C-alpha positions as CSV (number, residue, x, y, z in Angstrom):
1,M,19.1,1.0,8.4
2,E,22.6,2.6,8.1
3,N,23.0,6.1,7.4
4,D,24.6,6.0,3.7
5,K,24.7,9.8,2.4
6,G,28.0,9.5,3.2
7,D,29.2,6.2,1.1
8,P,30.2,6.6,-2.0
9,A,29.9,3.8,-3.6
10,Q,25.7,4.3,-2.2
11,Q,26.0,7.7,-3.9
12,E,27.1,6.0,-7.1
13,K,24.1,3.1,-6.9
14,N,22.0,6.4,-6.1
15,K,22.4,8.2,-9.2
16,G,24.2,11.4,-8.4
17,L,22.4,14.0,-6.1
18,Y,19.4,11.7,-6.0
19,T,19.0,10.2,-2.1
20,P,15.8,7.7,-1.7
21,Q,15.8,8.1,2.1
22,Y,15.0,11.5,1.6
23,E,11.2,10.6,-0.3
24,R,9.0,12.6,0.9
25,D,5.2,13.6,-0.2
26,S,2.1,16.0,0.8
27,C,-0.9,14.4,-1.0
28,G,-4.6,13.7,-1.7
29,V,-5.9,10.5,-0.2
30,G,-9.6,9.5,-0.1
31,L,-11.3,6.4,1.3
32,L,-15.1,5.0,0.1
33,A,-16.3,2.2,1.9
34,D,-19.8,0.2,2.1
35,L,-20.1,-0.5,6.1
36,S,-22.6,-3.1,5.2
37,N,-19.3,-5.4,3.4
38,N,-21.6,-5.2,-0.1
39,P,-19.6,-5.4,-2.6
40,S,-20.3,-3.2,-6.1
41,F,-18.8,-1.1,-8.9
42,Y,-20.3,1.9,-7.6
43,I,-17.7,2.1,-4.6
44,L,-14.6,1.8,-7.2
45,D,-16.2,4.1,-9.8
46,T,-17.1,7.2,-7.0
47,A,-14.1,6.3,-5.7
48,L,-12.1,6.9,-8.8
49,T,-14.5,10.0,-9.3
50,M,-13.1,11.5,-5.9
51,L,-9.6,10.7,-7.1
52,E,-10.2,12.8,-10.2
53,N,-11.6,15.6,-8.3
54,M,-8.2,15.6,-6.2
55,E,-6.1,16.1,-9.4
56,H,-4.9,19.6,-7.3
57,R,-3.6,17.7,-4.9
58,G,-1.0,15.7,-7.2
59,A,1.9,17.1,-9.2
60,C,2.9,16.0,-13.0
61,G,6.5,16.5,-14.4
62,Y,7.6,19.0,-16.5
63,E,5.5,17.2,-18.8
64,E,1.6,17.9,-17.8
65,N,0.6,13.8,-18.3
66,T,3.3,12.6,-16.5
67,G,2.4,12.4,-12.9
68,D,4.0,12.0,-9.7
69,G,1.6,8.8,-8.9
70,A,-2.1,7.9,-8.4
71,G,-3.7,4.6,-7.3
72,V,-6.7,2.7,-5.5
73,L,-6.8,0.4,-3.2
74,T,-9.8,-2.3,-3.3
75,Q,-10.8,-5.7,-1.8
76,I,-10.3,-8.6,-4.8
77,P,-12.9,-8.5,-7.2
78,H,-14.4,-11.8,-7.6
79,R,-16.9,-11.9,-9.7
80,F,-14.3,-10.1,-12.3
81,F,-12.1,-12.9,-12.3
82,Y,-14.5,-15.5,-12.2
83,S,-15.4,-14.0,-15.4
84,I,-12.2,-13.9,-17.1
85,F,-11.1,-17.2,-16.1
86,S,-14.4,-18.4,-17.3
87,K,-13.7,-17.3,-20.7
88,L,-10.1,-18.8,-20.7
89,D,-12.1,-22.5,-19.2
90,I,-9.9,-22.5,-16.1
91,S,-11.1,-23.1,-12.8
92,L,-10.5,-20.3,-10.4
93,P,-10.7,-20.9,-6.7
94,A,-14.1,-19.9,-4.4
95,K,-13.2,-16.5,-2.8
96,G,-10.4,-16.2,-0.2
97,K,-9.1,-19.7,-1.5
98,Y,-6.9,-17.8,-3.8
99,G,-4.6,-15.1,-4.0
100,V,-3.4,-12.2,-6.5
101,G,-0.5,-10.6,-7.2
102,M,0.1,-7.4,-8.7
103,F,3.9,-7.4,-10.2
104,F,5.8,-4.4,-12.3
105,F,8.0,-6.6,-14.0
106,P,11.1,-5.2,-15.9
107,K,10.8,-4.5,-19.4
108,D,14.7,-6.8,-20.2
109,E,13.4,-10.5,-21.1
110,T,16.4,-12.1,-19.6
111,A,16.2,-10.1,-16.3
112,K,12.3,-10.9,-16.1
113,K,13.4,-14.6,-16.4
114,H,15.2,-14.0,-13.5
115,C,12.3,-12.7,-11.3
116,Y,10.1,-15.7,-12.7
117,K,12.4,-17.7,-11.8
118,V,13.0,-17.1,-7.6
119,I,8.9,-15.9,-7.6
120,R,8.5,-20.5,-8.8
121,E,11.5,-20.9,-6.2
122,F,9.5,-19.5,-3.5
123,C,6.2,-20.8,-4.2
124,R,7.5,-24.8,-3.9
125,A,8.8,-23.2,-0.5
126,Y,5.5,-22.0,0.9
127,D,3.3,-24.5,-1.2
128,F,1.8,-22.2,-2.9
129,E,0.5,-23.0,-7.1
130,I,0.5,-20.4,-9.7
131,I,-2.7,-21.2,-11.9
132,Y,-2.4,-18.5,-13.8
133,N,-0.6,-15.6,-15.2
134,R,-2.4,-12.5,-16.9
135,I,-1.0,-9.2,-18.5
136,V,-2.7,-6.5,-17.5
137,P,-4.6,-4.4,-19.7
138,V,-3.5,-1.0,-19.9
139,D,-3.9,1.8,-22.4
140,N,-0.8,4.5,-22.0
141,S,-1.7,6.8,-25.1
142,M,-2.3,9.2,-22.8
143,V,0.8,9.0,-20.1
144,G,3.8,11.2,-20.8
145,Q,7.1,10.1,-22.0
146,S,9.0,10.3,-18.9
147,A,6.4,7.8,-17.1
148,L,6.4,5.6,-20.8
149,D,10.5,5.6,-20.7
150,S,10.0,3.7,-16.8
151,E,6.9,1.9,-17.4
152,P,7.0,-1.5,-16.0
153,D,5.6,-4.7,-17.5
154,I,2.6,-5.2,-15.1
155,E,1.5,-8.7,-14.8
156,Q,-1.5,-10.4,-12.1
157,I,0.0,-13.7,-10.9
158,F,-3.1,-15.7,-9.3
159,F,-1.5,-18.1,-6.7
160,K,-3.7,-21.3,-5.6
161,T,-2.7,-22.3,-1.9
162,S,-2.5,-26.2,-0.9
163,G,-1.1,-28.1,1.9
164,F,-2.1,-25.5,4.8
165,N,-4.8,-23.8,7.1
166,N,-6.4,-20.7,5.0
167,K,-6.6,-19.0,8.2
168,D,-2.8,-18.7,8.0
169,V,-3.0,-17.4,4.1
170,E,-2.3,-13.7,4.4
171,R,0.5,-14.2,6.6
172,R,2.4,-17.1,3.7
173,F,1.7,-14.6,1.2
174,Y,3.6,-12.0,3.0
175,F,6.5,-14.4,3.7
176,L,6.1,-15.1,-0.4
177,R,6.2,-11.5,-1.1
178,S,9.0,-10.7,1.2
179,S,11.3,-13.7,0.7
180,I,11.0,-12.9,-3.3
181,L,11.5,-8.9,-3.2
182,N,14.7,-9.4,-0.4
183,K,16.0,-12.4,-2.9
184,I,15.6,-10.2,-6.5
185,Y,17.0,-6.8,-4.7
186,F,20.1,-8.9,-2.5
187,S,21.1,-10.9,-5.8
188,F,20.0,-8.2,-8.9
189,P,20.4,-5.0,-7.2
190,D,20.1,-3.3,-10.4
191,L,16.1,-4.5,-10.2
192,V,15.4,-2.6,-7.3
193,D,13.2,0.2,-9.6
194,D,12.2,-2.1,-12.2
195,F,10.6,-5.3,-9.9
196,Y,8.0,-4.5,-7.4
197,I,5.3,-6.4,-6.1
198,A,2.2,-3.6,-5.6
199,S,-0.1,-6.2,-3.7
200,L,0.2,-9.7,-2.8
201,S,-2.9,-11.1,-1.4
202,S,-6.1,-13.1,-1.0
203,K,-8.3,-9.9,0.0
204,T,-6.9,-6.9,-1.3
205,I,-5.1,-5.8,-4.6
206,V,-3.5,-2.6,-5.6
207,Y,-3.6,-0.7,-9.3
208,K,-1.7,2.4,-9.3
209,G,1.7,3.9,-11.3
210,M,3.4,7.0,-12.6
211,L,0.1,8.8,-13.3
212,T,-2.0,11.5,-12.7
213,A,-4.9,11.3,-11.0
214,S,-7.5,11.7,-14.0
215,Q,-5.1,9.0,-16.1
216,L,-5.5,5.9,-13.3
217,R,-9.4,4.9,-14.7
218,T,-8.2,5.2,-18.1
219,Y,-4.8,3.3,-17.9
220,Y,-6.3,0.6,-16.0
221,L,-8.7,-1.0,-18.5
222,D,-9.8,-3.6,-15.7
223,L,-11.0,-0.2,-13.6
224,Q,-13.5,0.4,-16.1
225,N,-15.4,-3.1,-16.2
226,P,-19.1,-3.2,-14.1
227,K,-18.2,-6.6,-12.8
228,Y,-15.1,-4.6,-10.8
229,E,-16.5,-5.1,-7.3
230,S,-15.4,-4.0,-4.0
231,A,-17.1,-2.5,-0.8
232,V,-13.9,-0.9,0.1
233,A,-11.9,1.8,-2.4
234,I,-9.0,4.0,-1.0
235,V,-7.5,6.4,-3.6
236,H,-4.7,8.3,-3.5
237,S,-3.2,10.9,-5.8
238,R,1.0,11.4,-4.7
239,F,2.6,15.2,-4.4
240,S,6.1,14.2,-4.5
241,T,8.2,16.7,-2.3
242,N,11.5,17.4,-3.9
243,T,12.0,13.9,-5.2
244,S,11.4,11.9,-8.3
245,P,8.4,10.2,-9.0
246,K,8.9,6.3,-9.9
247,W,6.1,3.6,-10.5
248,K,6.7,1.8,-7.4
249,L,6.7,5.1,-5.2
250,A,2.5,5.7,-6.2
251,Q,0.4,4.9,-3.6
252,P,-1.8,3.4,-2.0
253,F,0.8,0.7,-0.8
254,R,-0.7,-2.6,0.4
255,C,-2.0,-1.6,3.7
256,I,-1.9,2.3,3.7
257,A,-2.3,5.4,1.9
258,H,-0.8,8.4,3.3
259,N,-1.2,12.0,3.2
260,G,1.9,14.1,4.6
261,E,5.6,13.7,5.9
262,I,7.4,11.3,8.3
263,N,9.4,13.4,9.8
264,T,11.3,11.3,12.1
265,I,11.6,8.9,9.7
266,Q,15.3,8.1,10.1
267,S,15.1,7.6,13.8
268,N,12.6,5.0,12.7
269,L,14.5,3.1,10.9
270,N,17.6,3.1,12.4
271,W,15.2,1.7,16.0
272,W,13.7,-0.7,13.2
273,N,17.2,-1.6,12.4
274,A,18.4,-2.4,16.1
275,R,15.0,-3.9,17.0
276,E,15.1,-6.9,14.4
277,K,18.7,-8.1,15.3
278,H,17.0,-8.2,18.9
279,M,14.3,-10.2,17.5
280,E,16.8,-12.4,15.4
281,L,17.9,-13.6,19.2
282,I,14.7,-13.4,20.9
283,A,12.5,-15.2,18.6
284,K,11.3,-18.9,20.3
285,D,7.5,-18.8,19.5
286,Q,7.3,-17.4,16.2
287,P,10.8,-17.9,14.7
288,Y,9.4,-17.6,11.0
289,L,9.2,-13.9,11.4
290,S,12.6,-13.3,10.7
291,K,12.2,-14.7,7.4
292,A,10.8,-10.8,6.6
293,F,13.7,-9.6,7.4
294,P,14.8,-6.7,6.4
295,V,11.2,-5.4,6.6
296,C,12.5,-1.7,5.4
297,D,13.8,-0.8,2.4
298,Q,16.0,1.9,2.1
299,F,15.2,2.6,-1.8
300,I,11.3,3.3,-1.1
301,S,9.5,6.5,0.3
302,D,9.0,7.3,4.1
303,S,5.1,6.4,3.3
304,G,6.3,2.8,1.8
305,N,8.1,1.8,5.1
306,F,5.6,2.8,7.3
307,D,3.1,0.2,5.5
308,N,6.3,-2.0,5.3
309,V,6.2,-2.3,9.0
310,V,2.3,-2.3,9.5
311,D,2.3,-5.2,7.6
312,F,4.9,-6.8,9.4
313,L,3.0,-6.2,12.7
314,L,-0.3,-7.9,11.1
315,R,1.6,-11.0,10.5
316,A,2.9,-10.9,14.2
317,S,-0.8,-11.0,15.2
318,R,-1.7,-7.3,15.6
319,S,-4.9,-6.1,14.2
320,I,-4.4,-3.2,12.0
321,P,-5.8,-0.7,14.0
322,H,-4.0,-1.7,17.2
323,S,-0.5,-1.6,14.8
324,I,-1.5,2.0,13.5
325,M,-2.2,2.9,17.5
326,M,1.4,1.6,18.4
327,M,2.6,4.0,15.6
328,I,1.0,7.2,15.8
329,P,0.1,7.4,19.3
330,E,-2.3,10.1,20.7
331,A,-0.6,13.0,22.8
332,W,-1.5,10.5,25.9
333,Q,1.0,11.7,28.4
334,N,-1.1,14.6,30.0
335,D,-4.4,14.0,28.9
336,E,-6.6,14.1,31.8
337,K,-9.9,13.1,30.2
338,M,-8.3,9.6,28.6
339,E,-9.7,6.7,29.6
340,A,-7.4,4.7,31.7
341,H,-7.6,1.6,29.7
342,K,-6.6,3.5,26.8
343,K,-3.2,5.5,28.4
344,A,-2.2,1.9,29.8
345,F,-2.3,0.5,26.2
346,Y,0.0,4.0,24.9
347,Q,2.2,3.7,27.8
348,Y,2.5,0.3,27.6
349,H,3.4,0.6,23.9
350,D,5.3,3.6,24.7
351,A,8.2,0.8,25.8
352,L,8.2,-1.4,22.2
353,M,8.0,1.6,19.6
354,E,8.5,4.4,19.4
355,P,5.9,7.0,17.1
356,W,6.2,7.8,13.5
357,D,5.7,11.4,13.7
358,G,5.1,14.3,11.4
359,P,2.1,15.6,9.6
360,A,-0.2,12.7,8.4
361,S,-3.4,11.7,7.3
362,I,-3.5,8.0,6.6
363,C,-6.5,5.6,5.5
364,F,-6.1,1.9,6.2
365,T,-7.2,-1.7,5.5
366,D,-6.5,-5.0,5.7
367,G,-9.3,-6.0,3.3
368,S,-11.9,-6.2,6.7
369,L,-11.5,-3.2,8.5
370,V,-10.8,0.1,7.3
371,G,-9.9,3.4,9.3
372,A,-8.4,7.2,9.1
373,T,-6.1,8.5,11.4
374,L,-4.1,11.9,11.9
375,D,-0.8,12.8,13.3
376,R,-1.2,13.4,17.2
377,N,-1.0,17.2,16.4
378,G,-3.7,17.0,13.7
379,L,-1.4,18.8,11.4
380,R,-3.0,17.2,8.3
381,P,-7.0,18.0,7.8
382,S,-9.0,14.7,7.2
383,R,-13.5,15.2,6.6
384,Y,-15.8,12.0,7.2
385,C,-19.6,11.7,6.6
386,L,-21.6,8.2,7.0
387,T,-24.4,8.5,4.5
388,D,-28.2,6.9,5.4
389,Q,-26.9,4.3,2.7
390,N,-24.2,2.7,5.1
391,T,-21.2,4.6,3.0
392,L,-18.8,5.8,4.8
393,I,-16.9,9.0,2.5
394,V,-13.1,9.9,4.2
395,A,-10.9,12.8,2.3
396,S,-8.1,15.0,2.9
397,E,-10.6,17.8,2.3
398,A,-14.1,18.6,2.2
399,G,-15.9,18.4,-1.2
400,A,-13.8,15.5,-2.7
401,L,-16.8,14.0,-3.8
402,P,-20.3,15.8,-4.1
403,V,-23.0,14.7,-1.4
404,D,-26.5,15.5,-1.0
405,Q,-26.6,16.7,2.1
406,A,-30.4,15.1,3.0
407,S,-28.8,11.6,3.2
408,V,-25.9,12.5,5.4
409,I,-26.3,11.0,9.1
410,L,-23.0,11.8,10.6
411,K,-20.1,14.2,9.5
412,G,-17.5,15.6,10.8
413,R,-13.6,16.0,11.2
414,L,-11.1,13.7,12.6
415,Q,-9.0,14.9,15.7
416,P,-5.3,15.0,16.5
417,G,-4.3,11.0,17.1
């Protein structure tokens, strides 16, 4: 991405002194997971309690009830959605055979029709069928006026797979989402802040918004339903540093929740832009990957672009731990105690990608694997504990969740890298 801060046309699009490339944050982040992979409402409910206990890590505007952002990422709550479809007398495919998109639509009906036209166009291109459009029930009575003024219409679109191997479904959902966003943003640039896909997957879903940590559970009525079950929940309370909060910039994103700043972000984006041009020239065995370009988005935060690249690497057949280690390597060069194979891993990938450096604590998941990591210098804290119920708790600070110490079998703090 070129540096366009001196471009008058871009400055006009940026609306005054606001420059989206300066989006940074320093937030609260947490992870709760049942490592036995037993979905339950307890995981969601407890994770939301953790989020509410980190209210002080988020921020609000000049109105106390307008938050910088809060959200939760979970697995697809199949039992909850099944109960909804049963009442509608609509057949919901088996778990993993369908996907759900969390869409932020503009309030303007004409603009929304344009968005739906593009969505249907790419559904046909990628062999998906829309089986249901659901208006997500919300209670915005507690939300501040600034958040209400930019509140989107939030809808869930359910997609059924057809005509291809379901092992490829996540990759197809990735290209479906990328194609929709790129077409709308390039065709209708005024919708950059009004249209957004918070998540689109057969594994995970994101509920988020321009809310405070204590408003999330109340705002989204779905999150109060005891049938909403997940084995994983990642939560985030946003503190937007010297920047403007937006609904789309709330976290978690599609794979990660990030507490900190990526100080090398402009360099990372410039290198990635150059890398895309090279990949377009040499892509022979996986030519479809170029359909996702541009991967990075100049109208989203540093964390959002980090997530975009992680997501791309996942669809390029890397695991999520592999992708995270590529982007946030340890300080391996002079570590004499590091295993040779691990040092070789970092040395090899050092030739492929530069580090995304800065003080950071990151929780991540692809819907099956969960994890957390710190930057190479350990400049952001992160604490973890494992209970005798095989429940993993990770948070950006100690005490985010009351835990009976008699049930703890392992605890500590994440180390640098």
